[in-house]
VEXSE-574225 format. One record per residue (C-alpha): residue number from 1; x, z, y. Coordinates in steps of 0.1 Angstrom, whole numbers, padded with zeros to 4 digits. Example, Ala and Ser with C-alpha at 12.3 -4.5 7.8 and 13.67 -1.06 7.14 Angstrom:
BEGIN
 titor     u     w     v
     1  0123  0078 -0045
     2  0137  0071 -0011
***
This chain:
BEGIN
 titor     u     w     v
     1  0317 -1751 -0431
     2  0333 -1762 -0466
     3  0335 -1738 -0495
     4  0372 -1735 -0492
     5  0370 -1730 -0454
     6  0347 -1702 -0461
     7  0371 -1686 -0485
     8  0399 -1687 -0460
     9  0377 -1674 -0433
    10  0369 -1644 -0455
    11  0405 -1638 -0463
    12  0415 -1639 -0425
    13  0389 -1614 -0416
    14  0369 -1638 -0393
    15  0337 -1622 -0379
    16  0320 -1649 -0357
    17  0293 -1668 -0372
    18  0291 -1706 -0362
    19  0258 -1717 -0351
    20  0241 -1744 -0370
    21  0244 -1765 -0339
    22  0282 -1759 -0337
    23  0287 -1765 -0375
    24  0307 -1798 -0380
    25  0290 -1824 -0403
    26  0303 -1828 -0438
    27  0296 -1855 -0461
    28  0272 -1846 -0489
    29  0287 -1830 -0521
    30  0290 -1849 -0552
    31  0287 -1835 -0587
    32  0323 -1834 -0592
    33  0328 -1815 -0559
    34  0301 -1789 -0570
    35  0318 -1785 -0605
    36  0352 -1779 -0588
    37  0336 -1755 -0563
    38  0320 -1736 -0593
    39  0354 -1732 -0610
    40  0369 -1717 -0578
    41  0338 -1693 -0574
    42  0345 -1680 -0609
    43  0381 -1672 -0600
    44  0368 -1654 -0568
    45  0346 -1633 -0591
    46  0374 -1626 -0617
    47  0402 -1620 -0591
    48  0386 -1614 -0556
    49  0391 -1638 -0525
    50  0422 -1620 -0516
    51  0441 -1625 -0549
    52  0430 -1660 -0551
    53  0444 -1670 -0517
    54  0476 -1650 -0524
    55  0481 -1667 -0558
    56  0476 -1701 -0540
    57  0501 -1694 -0515
    58  0527 -1685 -0540
    59  0519 -1717 -0559
    60  0521 -1740 -0530
    61  0484 -1748 -0534
    62  0467 -1739 -0500
    63  0469 -1773 -0485
    64  0458 -1790 -0516
    65  0429 -1766 -0518
    66  0419 -1778 -0482
    67  0421 -1815 -0492
    68  0390 -1838 -0491
    69  0404 -1853 -0523
    70  0389 -1839 -0555
    71  0422 -1847 -0573
    72  0443 -1826 -0550
    73  0418 -1797 -0552
    74  0421 -1798 -0590
    75  0459 -1800 -0589
    76  0457 -1768 -0567
    77  0435 -1751 -0594
    78  0459 -1764 -0621
    79  0490 -1749 -0603
    80  0472 -1715 -0598
    81  0461 -1712 -0634
    82  0494 -1724 -0649
    83  0514 -1704 -0622
    84  0535 -1735 -0618
    85  0542 -1745 -0582
    86  0558 -1778 -0594
    87  0529 -1791 -0614
    88  0517 -1826 -0604
    89  0510 -1852 -0595
    90  0472 -1848 -0587
    91  0450 -1866 -0613
    92  0431 -1896 -0599
    93  0400 -1913 -0614
    94  0389 -1905 -0648
    95  0419 -1880 -0653
    96  0404 -1858 -0628
    97  0375 -1849 -0652
    98  0398 -1846 -0682
    99  0420 -1821 -0662
   100  0391 -1803 -0648
   101  0375 -1799 -0684
   102  0407 -1783 -0696
   103  0410 -1759 -0666
   104  0373 -1748 -0671
   105  0381 -1738 -0709
   106  0409 -1717 -0696
   107  0387 -1702 -0670
   108  0360 -1697 -0696
   109  0386 -1678 -0717
   110  0395 -1655 -0688
   111  0358 -1647 -0683
   112  0352 -1638 -0719
   113  0384 -1617 -0720
   114  0373 -1599 -0688
   115  0340 -1593 -0704
   116  0355 -1577 -0734
   117  0379 -1556 -0713
   118  0349 -1544 -0694
   119  0332 -1533 -0726
   120  0363 -1515 -0740
   121  0369 -1499 -0706
   122  0334 -1487 -0705
   123  0338 -1472 -0740
   124  0369 -1455 -0732
   125  0354 -1439 -0702
   126  0325 -1428 -0722
   127  0349 -1413 -0747
   128  0371 -1396 -0722
   129  0339 -1381 -0706
   130  0326 -1369 -0740
   131  0360 -1355 -0748
   132  0362 -1338 -0718
   133  0328 -1323 -0723
   134  0336 -1311 -0757
   135  0369 -1296 -0743
   136  0348 -1277 -0716
   137  0324 -1266 -0744
   138  0353 -1253 -0766
   139  0368 -1233 -0736
   140  0334 -1219 -0730
   141  0330 -1208 -0767
   142  0364 -1193 -0767
   143  0356 -1174 -0735
   144  0323 -1162 -0750
   145  0342 -1151 -0783
   146  0367 -1130 -0763
   147  0339 -1116 -0742
   148  0316 -1110 -0773
   149  0339 -1108 -0805
   150  0319 -1115 -0837
   151  0295 -1139 -0821
   152  0286 -1169 -0844
   153  0272 -1203 -0837
   154  0238 -1213 -0853
   155  0257 -1235 -0877
   156  0280 -1207 -0888
   157  0250 -1183 -0891
   158  0230 -1207 -0913
   159  0262 -1209 -0936
   160  0264 -1171 -0937
   161  0228 -1168 -0945
   162  0232 -1192 -0975
   163  0260 -1173 -0988
   164  0241 -1141 -0986
   165  0211 -1156 -1003
   166  0235 -1167 -1032
   167  0248 -1131 -1033
   168  0212 -1119 -1043
   169  0213 -1137 -1074
   170  0227 -1117 -1104
   171  0229 -1127 -1139
   172  0238 -1100 -1166
   173  0272 -1087 -1169
   174  0293 -1109 -1191
   175  0302 -1100 -1225
   176  0339 -1099 -1222
   177  0334 -1077 -1189
   178  0313 -1053 -1208
   179  0335 -1051 -1238
   180  0369 -1052 -1222
   181  0388 -1020 -1231
   182  0386 -0992 -1205
   183  0412 -0968 -1221
   184  0443 -0967 -1242
   185  0422 -0957 -1273
   186  0405 -0991 -1273
   187  0436 -1011 -1272
   188  0439 -1013 -1310
   189  0471 -1020 -1331
   190  0496 -1017 -1300
   191  0505 -0981 -1300
   192  0542 -0986 -1298
   193  0542 -1015 -1273
   194  0518 -0994 -1250
   195  0541 -0965 -1254
   196  0571 -0985 -1244
   197  0552 -1001 -1214
   198  0542 -0967 -1202
   199  0578 -0953 -1203
   200  0591 -0984 -1184
   201  0566 -0984 -1156
   202  0559 -0946 -1151
   203  0597 -0940 -1145
   204  0610 -0933 -1111
   205  0629 -0967 -1116
   206  0604 -0990 -1131
   207  0617 -1022 -1147
   208  0605 -1058 -1145
   209  0590 -1066 -1180
   210  0582 -1095 -1201
   211  0554 -1091 -1227
   212  0557 -1114 -1261
   213  0528 -1115 -1284
   214  0500 -1137 -1297
   215  0469 -1144 -1277
   216  0441 -1119 -1275
   217  0460 -1088 -1285
   218  0456 -1069 -1252
   219  0488 -1077 -1231
   220  0469 -1081 -1198
   221  0447 -1050 -1204
   222  0475 -1028 -1212
   223  0495 -1036 -1181
   224  0464 -1029 -1159
   225  0456 -0995 -1178
   226  0493 -0984 -1176
   227  0495 -0991 -1138
   228  0464 -0969 -1132
   229  0481 -0943 -1154
   230  0514 -0945 -1137
   231  0499 -0938 -1103
   232  0488 -0904 -1114
   233  0523 -0893 -1123
   234  0544 -0875 -1097
   235  0575 -0895 -1108
   236  0559 -0928 -1103
   237  0568 -0948 -1073
   238  0535 -0965 -1074
   239  0509 -0950 -1048
   240  0471 -0950 -1051
   241  0468 -0983 -1032
   242  0494 -1002 -1053
   243  0479 -1036 -1061
   244  0477 -1054 -1094
   245  0481 -1090 -1086
   246  0473 -1114 -1115
   247  0479 -1150 -1117
   248  0483 -1177 -1143
   249  0518 -1193 -1149
   250  0500 -1226 -1161
   251  0485 -1231 -1125
   252  0519 -1224 -1106
   253  0538 -1256 -1098
   254  0567 -1260 -1076
   255  0563 -1286 -1048
   256  0598 -1299 -1039
   257  0583 -1307 -1004
   258  0575 -1268 -1001
   259  0543 -1278 -0985
   260  0523 -1253 -1006
   261  0534 -1226 -1029
   262  0508 -1200 -1037
   263  0534 -1178 -1055
   264  0562 -1175 -1031
   265  0544 -1187 -1000
   266  0550 -1217 -0977
   267  0550 -1228 -0941
   268  0520 -1248 -0925
   269  0535 -1272 -0899
   270  0516 -1277 -0867
   271  0511 -1316 -0871
   272  0502 -1325 -0909
   273  0493 -1292 -0925
   274  0470 -1275 -0898
   275  0485 -1243 -0887
   276  0459 -1221 -0867
   277  0445 -1239 -0837
   278  0464 -1217 -0811
   279  0498 -1223 -0829
   280  0492 -1260 -0834
   281  0486 -1267 -0799
   282  0518 -1250 -0790
   283  0537 -1267 -0819
   284  0544 -1236 -0837
   285  0547 -1236 -0875
   286  0529 -1208 -0894
   287  0543 -1190 -0925
   288  0516 -1183 -0952
   289  0528 -1153 -0974
   290  0521 -1158 -1013
   291  0513 -1136 -1042
   292  0547 -1120 -1041
   293  0537 -1105 -1009
   294  0502 -1097 -1019
   295  0518 -1077 -1047
   296  0542 -1057 -1026
   297  0543 -1021 -1036
   298  0526 -1029 -1070
   299  0527 -1052 -1099
   300  0527 -1090 -1100
   301  0514 -1100 -1133
   302  0521 -1135 -1144
   303  0502 -1145 -1177
   304  0518 -1173 -1196
   305  0550 -1171 -1177
   306  0566 -1193 -1203
   307  0545 -1222 -1191
   308  0557 -1218 -1155
   309  0579 -1245 -1138
   310  0614 -1238 -1145
   311  0624 -1245 -1109
   312  0598 -1220 -1097
   313  0612 -1194 -1121
   314  0646 -1198 -1105
   315  0630 -1194 -1070
   316  0613 -1163 -1083
   317  0647 -1148 -1092
   318  0658 -1149 -1056
   319  0628 -1129 -1045
   320  0633 -1104 -1071
   321  0670 -1100 -1060
   322  0662 -1099 -1022
   323  0628 -1080 -1025
   324  0618 -1104 -0996
   325  0604 -1138 -0994
   326  0621 -1161 -0968
   327  0605 -1191 -0949
   328  0621 -1222 -0935
   329  0608 -1250 -0913
   330  0623 -1278 -0892
   331  0595 -1271 -0866
   332  0606 -1234 -0860
   333  0626 -1231 -0826
   334  0638 -1194 -0821
   335  0640 -1202 -0784
   336  0605 -1213 -0780
   337  0587 -1187 -0759
   338  0552 -1198 -0775
   339  0563 -1183 -0808
   340  0543 -1150 -0815
   341  0564 -1120 -0825
   342  0549 -1118 -0861
   343  0559 -1154 -0868
   344  0594 -1148 -0853
   345  0596 -1117 -0876
   346  0585 -1136 -0906
   347  0611 -1163 -0902
   348  0638 -1141 -0892
   349  0633 -1112 -0916
   350  0611 -1127 -0942
   351  0580 -1113 -0958
   352  0581 -1080 -0979
   353  0580 -1086 -1016
   354  0591 -1053 -1033
   355  0570 -1053 -1066
   356  0575 -1050 -1104
   357  0571 -1083 -1121
   358  0553 -1083 -1156
   359  0553 -1116 -1173
   360  0533 -1122 -1204
   361  0536 -1151 -1227
   362  0527 -1163 -1262
   363  0556 -1185 -1265
   364  0590 -1175 -1277
   365  0619 -1164 -1254
   366  0635 -1195 -1254
   367  0609 -1209 -1228
   368  0618 -1181 -1204
   369  0647 -1188 -1179
   370  0677 -1167 -1193
   371  0685 -1153 -1158
   372  0650 -1141 -1155
   373  0650 -1125 -1191
   374  0683 -1107 -1182
   375  0666 -1089 -1154
   376  0636 -1079 -1174
   377  0631 -1054 -1203
   378  0612 -1072 -1232
   379  0582 -1057 -1251
   380  0568 -1074 -1281
   381  0531 -1068 -1289
   382  0524 -1072 -1325
   383  0498 -1094 -1343
   384  0466 -1078 -1354
   385  0459 -1071 -1390
   386  0424 -1073 -1406
   387  0420 -1034 -1403
   388  0427 -1037 -1366
   389  0402 -1065 -1361
   390  0376 -1044 -1379
   391  0381 -1016 -1356
   392  0379 -1037 -1325
   393  0347 -1052 -1337
   394  0332 -1019 -1346
   395  0341 -1004 -1311
   396  0326 -1035 -1295
   397  0293 -1033 -1316
   398  0287 -0997 -1303
   399  0290 -1008 -1267
   400  0265 -1036 -1274
   401  0241 -1012 -1292
   402  0242 -1033 -1324
   403  0241 -1021 -1359
   404  0270 -1037 -1379
   405  0276 -1027 -1415
   406  0314 -1022 -1422
   407  0315 -1052 -1445
   408  0302 -1074 -1418
   409  0332 -1064 -1396
   410  0356 -1073 -1424
   411  0338 -1107 -1427
   412  0346 -1114 -1389
   413  0384 -1104 -1396
   414  0385 -1131 -1420
   415  0379 -1158 -1392
   416  0404 -1146 -1367
   417  0434 -1127 -1360
   418  0427 -1123 -1321
   419  0407 -1094 -1307
   420  0392 -1115 -1280
   421  0379 -1141 -1304
   422  0366 -1114 -1329
   423  0345 -1101 -1298
   424  0332 -1136 -1291
   425  0321 -1140 -1327
   426  0305 -1107 -1325
   427  0287 -1115 -1293
   428  0274 -1148 -1306
   429  0262 -1132 -1337
   430  0245 -1105 -1316
   431  0227 -1132 -1295
   432  0215 -1150 -1327
   433  0201 -1115 -1340
   434  0182 -1110 -1307
   435  0167 -1144 -1310
   436  0159 -1138 -1346
   437  0143 -1104 -1342
   438  0128 -1108 -1307
   439  0143 -1074 -1297
   440  0143 -1066 -1261
   441  0174 -1056 -1242
   442  0185 -1021 -1251
   443  0168 -1020 -1284
   444  0188 -1016 -1314
   445  0196 -1048 -1333
   446  0210 -1053 -1368
   447  0233 -1082 -1372
   448  0232 -1100 -1406
   449  0258 -1118 -1427
   450  0237 -1150 -1419
   451  0241 -1146 -1382
   452  0281 -1145 -1387
   453  0280 -1174 -1411
   454  0259 -1194 -1386
   455  0283 -1187 -1357
   456  0310 -1197 -1380
   457  0294 -1230 -1389
   458  0285 -1240 -1354
   459  0318 -1232 -1340
   460  0336 -1249 -1369
   461  0357 -1216 -1378
   462  0376 -1213 -1410
   463  0386 -1182 -1429
   464  0421 -1173 -1414
   465  0430 -1149 -1440
   466  0428 -1159 -1477
   467  0440 -1134 -1501
   468  0467 -1149 -1523
   469  0483 -1120 -1542
   470  0474 -1109 -1576
   471  0485 -1082 -1601
   472  0491 -1109 -1628
   473  0527 -1122 -1632
   474  0531 -1161 -1634
   475  0558 -1184 -1645
   476  0573 -1207 -1619
   477  0555 -1194 -1587
   478  0568 -1172 -1561
   479  0558 -1161 -1525
   480  0582 -1168 -1498
   481  0579 -1157 -1461
   482  0580 -1179 -1430
   483  0573 -1172 -1394
   484  0559 -1195 -1365
   485  0560 -1180 -1330
   486  0548 -1144 -1334
   487  0530 -1147 -1366
   488  0544 -1145 -1401
   489  0529 -1162 -1432
   490  0534 -1165 -1469
   491  0548 -1198 -1484
   492  0539 -1206 -1519
   493  0568 -1222 -1538
   494  0564 -1235 -1575
   495  0587 -1251 -1598
   496  0587 -1267 -1632
   497  0618 -1276 -1654
   498  0619 -1299 -1686
   499  0652 -1305 -1706
   500  0666 -1338 -1694
   501  0667 -1368 -1717
   502  0703 -1369 -1716
   503  0722 -1337 -1710
   504  0739 -1334 -1675
   505  0717 -1362 -1660
   506  0687 -1343 -1650
   507  0671 -1350 -1618
   508  0658 -1326 -1590
   509  0628 -1334 -1567
   510  0617 -1314 -1537
   511  0592 -1320 -1510
   512  0603 -1347 -1484
   513  0587 -1325 -1457
   514  0603 -1293 -1465
   515  0633 -1299 -1443
   516  0672 -1305 -1448
   517  0682 -1269 -1447
   518  0656 -1259 -1474
   519  0669 -1287 -1496
   520  0705 -1274 -1492
   521  0691 -1240 -1504
   522  0680 -1257 -1536
   523  0716 -1268 -1543
   524  0730 -1233 -1534
   525  0705 -1218 -1557
   526  0717 -1244 -1585
   527  0752 -1229 -1582
   528  0739 -1192 -1583
   529  0717 -1202 -1613
   530  0746 -1212 -1634
   531  0762 -1180 -1625
   532  0736 -1156 -1633
   533  0719 -1174 -1664
   534  0746 -1197 -1676
   535  0723 -1226 -1675
   536  0733 -1259 -1656
   537  0704 -1272 -1637
   538  0716 -1308 -1642
   539  0706 -1304 -1679
   540  0669 -1304 -1667
   541  0645 -1324 -1648
   542  0633 -1299 -1621
   543  0604 -1305 -1597
   544  0601 -1279 -1568
   545  0571 -1280 -1546
   546  0560 -1262 -1514
   547  0522 -1259 -1518
   548  0506 -1273 -1487
   549  0536 -1293 -1479
   550  0547 -1272 -1452
   551  0580 -1274 -1432
   552  0604 -1246 -1442
   553  0634 -1259 -1426
   554  0658 -1231 -1426
   555  0678 -1210 -1451
   556  0655 -1180 -1453
   557  0638 -1193 -1486
   558  0671 -1195 -1505
   559  0663 -1162 -1526
   560  0629 -1174 -1531
   561  0638 -1207 -1543
   562  0666 -1192 -1565
   563  0641 -1169 -1582
   564  0615 -1197 -1588
   565  0641 -1220 -1605
   566  0654 -1190 -1628
   567  0617 -1187 -1637
   568  0612 -1223 -1644
   569  0644 -1226 -1665
   570  0642 -1192 -1683
   571  0605 -1186 -1687
   572  0607 -1153 -1669
   573  0574 -1144 -1650
   574  0573 -1135 -1613
   575  0553 -1108 -1599
   576  0524 -1120 -1577
   577  0523 -1091 -1554
   578  0558 -1095 -1542
   579  0570 -1118 -1514
   580  0609 -1123 -1506
   581  0629 -1136 -1478
   582  0667 -1140 -1474
   583  0693 -1168 -1475
   584  0713 -1169 -1507
   585  0751 -1175 -1505
   586  0771 -1192 -1531
   587  0783 -1159 -1542
   588  0748 -1147 -1550
   589  0745 -1124 -1520
   590  0713 -1121 -1500
   591  0721 -1128 -1464
   592  0702 -1117 -1434
   593  0674 -1138 -1416
   594  0651 -1137 -1385
   595  0617 -1127 -1381
   596  0614 -1100 -1406
   597  0591 -1080 -1386
   598  0566 -1110 -1382
   599  0571 -1119 -1419
   600  0558 -1086 -1428
   601  0525 -1092 -1410
   602  0520 -1124 -1430
   603  0527 -1106 -1462
   604  0502 -1079 -1452
   605  0476 -1108 -1445
   606  0480 -1123 -1480
   607  0475 -1088 -1497
   608  0512 -1085 -1508
   609  0523 -1049 -1517
   610  0560 -1054 -1520
   611  0584 -1069 -1497
   612  0620 -1079 -1506
   613  0644 -1084 -1475
   614  0682 -1085 -1470
   615  0699 -1052 -1467
   616  0712 -1062 -1433
   617  0676 -1066 -1419
   618  0667 -1030 -1429
   619  0672 -1018 -1395
   620  0648 -1045 -1379
   621  0616 -1030 -1395
   622  0603 -0995 -1401
   623  0600 -0982 -1436
   624  0565 -0986 -1451
   625  0556 -1010 -1422
   626  0519 -1020 -1424
   627  0518 -1000 -1456
   628  0541 -1023 -1475
   629  0569 -1011 -1499
   630  0599 -1027 -1483
   631  0631 -1031 -1504
   632  0663 -1041 -1488
   633  0687 -1058 -1513
   634  0723 -1071 -1512
   635  0725 -1094 -1541
   636  0703 -1118 -1563
   637  0705 -1095 -1592
   638  0690 -1066 -1572
   639  0662 -1089 -1559
   640  0654 -1100 -1595
   641  0649 -1065 -1606
   642  0618 -1064 -1580
   643  0607 -1101 -1583
   644  0605 -1104 -1621
   645  0578 -1087 -1642
   646  0591 -1064 -1669
   647  0592 -1083 -1702
   648  0563 -1074 -1725
***
């Protein structure tokens, strides 16, 4: 029986076996016959006999397959592989080998593809089996957890034990933690601010607050202590569990995608952000309440609120109005039966956020959203004087158990105006003294002047306070007053005047960096100079200099510039223990200026005893503030009586 007769017999289901005697005789197979039979055998392996015969029937190739001619059998193979019943004619002679080679390459590609598919199928099957096993294991663990709450895997146990081991390692208490004020008496120099803070928070109707002031003056500590004190008052709405939630405005950023918002809260979608597993499997979004909800019933303290994103400030306004934080998500379906009740409640009612906001900033009010400011009371913390720094350092030295002579506390006060920085200097000097003396912890240690100087040199500190005032009157030199942020400072202005080579053609020189408004003050002063002295500034070559080249752009140096010009032209001497601020009008009136309170601080730092201010600013500053002799004046003549020294 031929190869092809055997194929058809298998397909027909024939069961009888012909005896060797009954089998008809066939001519011996040539190499070409064997090659053609091998290709058909490969197709049987790839497709099965049934599929091969069916495909041959569709392509009108069955008779060709039974033919004794090799070319016919190759044509049948060609029709089957190309799926073209009209292919032909049958190749003859040398063309049979060429066509057969082409068909063999096609069958080889099919065999290779089948091999790759089998490998991939095997891997897919293995992966499905593994995933099924993992799924069954997850279900088993879930059942165990439900039956035995709190059970942990060996991996979880190892992680927990590692954390517990770390918990056993403790260094000593940090210096700032040890020296942090624990009572109102330790908050130095802020009595008025603390009193105002207490009044506003302990009221039955506490207000949102913004605290302004330089760094390191106790804004955060005061807020914490006031909350603890307010809890004890019957009229206060804060209960014993009222939280104090603290965050830093510099770390809070608004994400326009609302993917994450630690301040207001966000929604974790079940696809990309990983809601909890039980919710993600059901396609349910999960709201994550933020700090405004953590602070519910207490205080949310945002340090450096002036650095917070403006858009986030606007969104915070909405929460302050509603006293709730609301969530939105395209994934939330109120009709979905898989949504748990607590998530439905959060989406439909929002998360509670009834708290008192306290924002602290070292920047001026212009950096705070005006709408936010309008909802808050504002309290200004005052800069610390050297006397305050001395007291802070001495209190800290007692806690450290260090012996610190008063003159060394005063030395530290020359390097900083921040309480926190002063404590750091003391702590560093204390460490050096311990190293130098070899004293054990708890033993009394004496800090020396050399220890403080070494800290200053290593930290590249310079003396912040340099006393400039003196009791000796000087011609052509005066102290004006300026302000930057919450800190005032003295501005040294000097002037010289020489008769011009040609009368009426004198020149006036002034610092290029001083600012346009300060230069305008010079020309205003020139007009008033002529009025009060009869002298024409154009008859002199005048040079006015701001020592240090500072920018004093603004009109508040007008009165000081007028006085120093009068001194330079007339030779009158100016008191060097007096500082003056105020705009000068063309009529010689001293007009009000801003920052008088802060300027007093700068005057005190420089050792000034008398401060001359516009009369209209008298209400802005207490009498004898910081021990200064403060004199409000209306006219240039009144100011001159205080500025110029008595003639000898």
